[in-house]
NUFITOR-671755 format. One record per residue: residue in one letter; x, y, z of N, C-alpha, C in turn. Coordinates in steps of 0.05 Angstrom, whole numbers, plus 5000, padded with zeros to 4 digits. Example, Ala and Ser with C-alpha at 12.3 -4.5 7.8 and 13.67 -1.06 7.14 Angstrom:
BEGIN
A526448865156524649105156526449345156;S525749555142527349795143525850015157;
% end
This chain:
BEGIN
M094946503253097246533271097146803285;T097146793312096947043327099647143334;D099847413337102347543344102947483373;S105547473380106447443408105947703422;S105547683448105147923465107848073465;P107748333472110248483474112248353494;T111148253516112948123535114347883523;D112747713508113947483495116047563475;R115547773460117447863440120047963453;T119748103475122048203490123747983500;E122547773512124047553522125447403499;T124047363477125247223455127647383444;D127347643442129547803432131947793452;L131447803478133547803497134947523498;E133347313496134547053495136347023470;R135347113448136947093423139547253425;L139347493436141747663440143647523459;D142647413480144347273500145847043486;K144346883471145546643459147446713436;Q147146953425149047043404151547173414;T151447273440153647433449154847353476;L153347243494154347193521155646913524;W157546903541158846643549158546623579;H156946423587156146403616158146233631;P158546293657160446143673159445863680;F161345673682160745393690158345283674;T158245343648155945273631156945143605;Q155844913598156244803572154544953552;M155845133536154345323520152745193497;K153644953488152144813468149344753478;E149244643502146644583514145044833519;W146445043529145045293535143645403510;M145145413488144045533464141745363451;E141545113459139444943448137044933466;S137045063489134845043508133645313514;P131045323521129845573530130945663556;Q131345923561132546023585130846243598;L131146273624129846483638131346743635;V129946963633131147233633130047373658;I131747393678131047523703131147823700;E129047963708129048253705128848403731;R127948283753127948423778127748233802;G128448333825128348163849127148323872;R125448193888124348313912124248103934;G125448163956125547973978126947723970;V125747493976127047233969126247143941;Y124847313925123947233899125347373876;L125747233854126647343829124347323809;H124147523792121947533772123147533744;D121947383726122847383699121247563681;T121947583656120647773638117847693630;R117047443637114247363632112447403656;G113647523677112047573701111947343721;R113447133716113446903735115446963757;K114846873781116746913803117746653813;Y120246663824121646423833122846473860;L122546293879123946323904126846263900;D128546443909131446423904132646243925;G132745983919133645783939136645763943;V138145913927141145903931142246183933;S140546383940141546653946143246763923;S142346713898143846813875146846753878;L147446493879150146393883151246463910;W149646423931150446433959151146703969;A150246913955151047183962148947353976;N146347313969144247483980143747414009;I143447614025143047574054140347664063;H139547914058137148024070134848044050;G135047904027133047924006133948123985;H132948083961133648253938132448533942;S134048733933133249013934132349103961;H133849033982133149114009133249424010;P131149554019131049844017133249994031;H134149894054136350034068138950034053;I139549804040142049784025141749933999;V139449923986138950083962139350373967;R138150473989138450763995141350844000;A142850664014145650724019147250743993;I146650573974148050583948147350843933;R144750913934143951153920145151403932;R145251413959146451643972149451663965;Q150851443965153651443958154051523929;L152351433911152551493883152351793878;D150751933895150452223892153052363901;R154652233917157152363928159552293911;L159952023908162451933895161951653884;D162351613858161951343847164351163851;H166751273843169151123846171551313848;S173451233864176051363866178151153873;S180451163861182450963865183450953894;L184050713903185350693930188350693928;L189450723903192250743899193051043903;G194251093926195151363932192951553942;L190551443946188351603957186751413975;T184751533989182851364004180151494001;N178151354012175451464012173951384037;A171951534044170651494070169351214073;P167851114054166550844058168650624062;A170850634047172950434049174150434077;A174850674087176150694113174150604135;Q171650684132169650614152169050314153;L168950194129168449914128170749754139;A173249834132175549704144175349694174;G174649924186174349944215172249744225;K169949734212167849554220168749254218;L170149194197171048914194173048834215;V174749014222176648964244175248914270;E173049064275171449024299170048754298;L169248674275167548434271169148174273;T171748184267173347944264175047904289;P176547674291178247624314180247844320;P180947894345182548124352185348134340;N186347914331189047914319188948024290;L186648054278186448144251185948454251;T187948604242187848894245188149034218;R188648894197189149024171187348904150;V186249074132184248994112185249074084;F185248884066186048934038183548864021;F182449064007180049023992180648923963;S178848763953178948683925176048643915;D175748473895173148463881171548213884;D172847983890171347733892172847533909;G171547313915172647113934175246993925;A175446923899177946803889180246993893;T179747253888181847453890182647483919;A180647473937181247503966183147283975;V182647033965184346803972187046843959;E187046923934189646963920191447163934;I190247373944191747583959192947463984;A191347303998192447174022194846994016;L194646843994196946673986199346843980;K199047053965201347223958202547363982;M200747464000201747594024203347394042;S202247154045203546954061206346884049;F206446844023208946774010210947004014;Q210047254009211947474011212747534040;Y210947484059211647514087214247364094;W214447114085216846954091219247064077;R218847164052221047284038222047544052;N220147704062220847954076222347904101;R222047674113223447614138226347544135;G227147484110229947434105230447164092;R232947124084233646884068233346624084;R233446644111233046404127230446264121;W228446414111225746304107225146254078;D227146264061226746224032225745954024;S226045754042225145484036222145464037;K220745654049217845644051216645744024;K215745554008214845613981212245483973;T211045323991208645173983206445204004;F204145093997201745114014200544834017;V199144804039197644554044194644614038;A193444434023190544474016189144204019;F186544204022185043964027183843854001;S183443594001182243463978179343573973;N178643593948176043683939175343963948;A177344123954176844403962176344573938;Y174944793943174544993922174945263934;H176845423922177445683933177345903911;G176145843888175846043867177245953842;D177346133822178146053795180446213784;T181746383800184346493791186446283794;L188746313781190746093781191746023808;G192146223825193046163852191046013868;S188546103867186345973882185745693870;V186145663844185745403832188045213842;S190445323845192645153854192145023881;V190645163899189945053925187144933924;G185844923901183344783898183744493892;G181544343894181744053890179443923875;V177744083862175543973847176543903819;R177043653814178343573788176743653764;L174043633766172343713743172943993734;F173344173754173744453747176644513739;H178544383751181244483751183344303736;E182644063729184643883718185843983692;V184344113675185344213650187544423654;F187544563676189444783681191844693696;R192044433702194244333719197044423710;P197644423684200344513676201044803683;L198944963689199445243695199745293725;L199245093742198945133771201545083786;F201745213810204045143827203444903844;P205444743851204944503866204044563894;T202244393904201044423931201044153945;I201444153971201343903987198443853993;R197543613986194643543990194343364014;V192243414030191543244052188543184049;P187642944058184842874054183043034073;Y180643114062178643254078176843044091;P175843104115174142904129171342894118;Y171042774095168442734082167342464091;C166042464114165342214127163542024110;Y161742144094160041974078161641824057;R163741944046165441804027168341834037;C168841724061171441764074173741674056;P175641844050177941774032179741564044;L179541514071181141304084179541054088;G176941054080175340814084174540774113;K174640974129174040944157171041014162;Q170240954187167541024196167641214220;P165741394223165741554247165541374272;P166641454295167841714301170841734296;N172041534285175041534283176041684258;C174241744239175041864214176642124218;E175642304235176942564238179642534252;I179942334270182542294283184642214263;D183942034245185841954224186542184206;Q184642354199185242574181187242764194;L186842824220188543014233191342894237;Q191542634241194142504244195742534218;E194442504196195942534170196742824166;F194943014173195543294170197843374189;E197843274213199943324232202643224223;Q202542984210205042864200206243034178;V204443144161205443324139206743564151;L205543694171206743934183209343864197;R209343644211211743564227214143524209;T213743404186215943334169216643544148;R214743724142215143914119214644204126;H214344274152213644544159215644754149;R218144674146220144864137219744954108;E218144804093217644884065214744994061;I213144994082210345074080209945364089;C208645524071207845794079205345784096;G203345644087200845644102198945424093;V196745404108194645204103192045354096;V190745274074188345404065185945224069;V183845324081181545154087179045324090;E176745224083174145344089173445254117;P172845434136172245354163169445234166;M169445004180166944864188165444714167;I165644794141164144654120165444714093;Q165844504077166644544049164144614033;G164244834019161944924003161644783976;A163144873956162944763929164044473928;G165344393949166244103950163943913956;G161544023961159243853965157643903991;M158044134003156744194029157443984050;V160043964056160943754074162043874100;P160543844122161443964147163843824159;M165443974174167643864189166643724214;P168043514224167343404250167943604272;K166443594293166743774316169643754326;G170843994330173544004341175744004320;F175043934295177043914274178444174269;L176944394266178044654259179844754282;G178944724307180544814329183244664331;K183144404327185644254327187444324304;L186244374281187844454258189244724263;A187844904275189045164282191345134302;E190944964321193044914341195544804328;L195244624309197544504295199044714278;T197544894265198945094249200645274267;R199645344290201145504309203645354319;R203245104325205444944336207744924316;F207144894290209244854270209945104254;G208845334262209645584250208945614221;V206445544214205445594186202945764189;H202345914168199946094169197345924166;L195346024180192645914176191046114160;I190246024136188646194117185846084116;L183946234127181146154127179546284104;D178346124088176746214065173846224075;E172946454083170146484092168446624071;V169146594046167746714024164846614024;A164446354027161746244027160546224055;T162146194076161146134102160646384119;G161746614110161546854126158746984125;F158347174143155947344144153347174148;G153547004169151146874179150546604168;R151846514148151046274134151046024152;T152846014171152945774188151545814215;G150146044217148746104242150246304260;R152746344254154446544267155246744246;M156046994255156947184235159147074218;L161146944231163346814218163446524227;A164046344209164146054216166346004236;L168546154236170746104254169846134284;E167646284289166646324316165746064329;H165045864313164145604324166345474342;E168845524335171045404351173145604360;G172345864359174146074370176846094358;V177046054332179646044318180446324310;Q183046384312184246634303186146574280;P185346624255187146564233189246784228;D191146724211193146924203192047084180;F190346964164189047104141186047014140;L184347194133181547144131180547264105;A179247094088178247194062175147214064;L174147444057171247494058170247594030;A167847524023166647623998163647553999;K162447483976159647403973157747583990;G157147494015155147644031156047904042;I158447994037159548234049157848484042;T156748494018155048714011152048644011;G151448414024148648324023147848203997;G149748163979149148053952148448263932;T149348513936148548733918150748803898;L153248833907155448923890157948753896;P159748733876162148573880164048713900;L164948563919166948663939168048423954;A170648443961171948233977173948363995;A174748224015176748324034178548104044;T181048164047183047984059184048124084;L183647994107184548104132186947954143;T188748094156191147974167192048114192;S194248024204195148124230197048354227;E197448494249199348714249202248614245;E202848384255205548264251206148224221;I204148114207204648064179204748324164;F202948514171202948774158205648914162;E206748904186209249044192211648934177;S211448674169213648554154213948684126;F211848814117211948944091212849234092;L213449334116214249614120217249634116;G218149844103221049884098221450124081;E223950174075224650394056223850324028;Y223350524011222350473984224250283969;E226850323972228750173956229049883966;E227749813989227749533998225749363982;F223849503969221749363953220249153969;K219549223994217949044010214849094006;S214149293991211349353987209849103976;F207249093981205648883969204748983942;F206048883921205448973894203048823882;H200748903891198348773882196048983885;G194248983866191949173868190049133845;H187649263849185549243828184349513824;T183449563800182249833794180149913813;Y178349723820176049783837176449713866;T178949683875179549623903178349843920;G176649763940175449953958173450133945;N172050043925170050203911168050313930;P167550583930165850703950162950593949;L161850543926159150433924158950163938;A160849983932160749723944161249733974;C163049903983163549934011161150054026;A159750244013157350354025155150134028;A154949964008153049744009153849554032;A156349494035157249314057156749434084;L157149694088156549824113153549804119;A151849854098148949824102148149544108;N149449354096148949064101149349004131;L151549094142152149054170150149194188;E149149424180147149564195144549404195;V143849284173141349114172141648884191;F143948754192144348534211143548624239;S144448864247143948974274141049054277;K139949214259137249324262135149104261;E135548904244133448704240134048454257;K136148464273136848234290136947974274;T138347984251138347764232139347504244;L141547514259142647264270140847154291;Q139747324308137947224329135447084316;K134247204296131947094283132646834267;L135046814260135946594243135946324258;Q136446334284136746084299134345894298;G131946014301129545844299129145734272;K129845894251129445804224131445574217;I133845584229135745364225134645114237;R133445124261132344884273129944784257;Y128444964246126144884229127144734204;L129244844191130344724167131444444174;T132844424196133944164204131743954206;K129544024219127243844222125943784195;A125643984178124343944153125943764134;L128543784136130243624118130143324125;R129243244149129142964156127342804137;R125342944125123542804107124942704082;M127242824075128642744051129542444052;W129842344076130642064079128541864069;E126041964065123941794054124541724025;L126141884012126641843983128941643979;P128541433964130541223962133141313949;C133141523934135541613920137141813937;V136341873961137842053978139841893994;G142441943989144541804003145441934028;D145442204029146342354052145042624052;V144442724076143442994080145343134099;R146543354090148543494106147643784110;Q148143894134147344164140149044294161;L149644544158150744714179149444984176;G147745064195146345314192144545314168;F144945524151143345554127144845454103;M146645264106148045134084147344844085;A145944744065145044464065145544334038;G146244074038146643924014145343654016;I143943573995142543313994143943153972;E145442953979146942793959145242573949;L144942563922143242363909145042133899;V144041883903145541653895143741453881;R144841283865143341083851142540863870;D144340803889143740583908144740673936;R142840703955143540803981145340613996;G144840353994146340164009149240164003;S149940193977152840193969153940473965;S152140673967152940953961153740993931;Q152840803914153640823886152441073873;P154041243861153041483848151541423822;F150041613813148741593787150941623765;P150641503742152441563720152441863714;V154741963707155042253703153042353682;G152642183661150842263639147942293647;R147242173670144442193679143842473689;R145842613700145542893709143142923728;M143042753748140842743766140343013780;G142543133790142243393803141043603785;H141943613760140843803740137943753735;R137143503734134243443729132543533752;V133643503777132143603800131743903798;V133844043790133644333788131544423767;L131444283745129344343725126544293736;Q126244073751123644023763122944243783;A124844333799124344543818123544803805;R124844863782124245103768121345103759;R120444883749117544863741115744913764;R116644863788115044903812115545163826;G117145343813117445613824119745653843;V121745473844124045503861126545473845;L128445663848131045643834133045513852;L134245303843136445163856138745123837;R141045053848143344983831144844763845;P145444543831146744313843149744333842;L151044173859153844113857154043823848;G154243783822154043503812151243393819;D151243173834148743063843148143123872;T149343333883148543433909146843683905;V144343673914142543903911143044083935;V143644333929144344533949141844703956;L141444743982139544933993141045144009;M140845394000142345604014140845864009;P138445894021136746124016137746374030;P136746614023137346854038136546814068;L138046944085137546914114134847034121;S133747204105131247344110128847174104;I129146934093126846764085125146704110;T122546694106120746634128120246334130;R119146244153118645964156116645854135;P114545994128112845894107114345864080;Q116046054074117646034050119645804051;L120845764075122545534079121045274073;K118645264084117045024080116544974051;T115845184036115445154007118045053993;M120345174000122845093987123444803992;V123144704017123744424023121744244009;E119144314010117144143997117544123967;V118244343954118844343925121344173920;T123344193937125744033933125043733935;Y123543663955122643383959121143283934;N119243433926117543353903119243343877;S121143513875122843523851124743283850;I125843213873127542973874125942723868;Q123542713879121742483874121042463845;A120442683832119642683803122042593786;A124442703792126842623777127442333780;W127142223805127541943810125641763795;E123141853794121041693780121441693750;E122941883740123641883711125641673704;E127141573724129241373719128041123706;
% end
């Protein structure tokens, strides 16, 4: 019997320590503890490297966050420079240079009506803050508006995992167990044309959806604070794009009936849809905008909630009026994270990220057409660099695979063996690489995905 190499021993020890102490998110830990796992130790560009020296193309941007590749030198240098000056200082009663500078940049970057920035730590919190601000705004305006106590949310939406964001979420698998803890929300169907909740077919599907949404606002706007939606595409709901014109019409209806429009750009922001912000596709100006994930280029936790001067001013008053927004986090406006975010925006400009992205989006669109050759592919959906391949047992009837078959998970395991890291949404395989990926790397990612789906199908 030969001894393991030092690298093998290190990985075994780390895996053992992980399985003895860590609790992973969105993970059935019984299965985790019974299976071998990767230990990632470094990242360079679009690749992650494990402790055995194997490298993997990061096909989902480390949960949709990485933008310019791992360990981008410009962002790394900015973090190191900031660390030499100031690691952290509270934003309660104080300010710091990177937080103020980043707030100014975000105001420049977003629609002109958004003039105020509230920092937090993650996407769910950014949405939660928008909900609380919207609710308190109506309270601050006086008793006449006390009837506004609820929100409108779309079916199968995902806005994060704090209780407020779960309340406006709609993924039953994630959220059903917490229902007794949640506040009631008005639900309207999302235009998921492949599995239309109204049983309609394009092009009439989106018209019906908007008619129902309009009816809800017409009859209940006096009790509605705001509407929460991901602009242009539902992310964790299955990579489901909106029909053209849907977002613009939705925004017009919220203005007409006097309810807030809250856009969750946590997943769609910072170039993911081909524009810096997804709302730019239809020129929408929301009352609240939630940003996170790509805001630091995928390096450090940071989120921001932006809103208008009108909403901000409703919170102004004498101390004894208690109109202040009583919400905050220890690391709100953390200087290191804000410095990373400033550097991230500089890389967008210096490397012409959005300009270079357009040709790669067209290439990805063309490359994904091959997926239709596979009999288990029911739908292929894409907006920019956000793509989903929905796998079904029978394409003709759109019959899904039994849950226990875990087809999406099996595809991910096949892809891992081929050097690409993916993560499914149920049986929808997600492709969402860093924006810096090259065309040859895109080709590899799509080919591996195709071969992995084929191998998983042949196992059936």
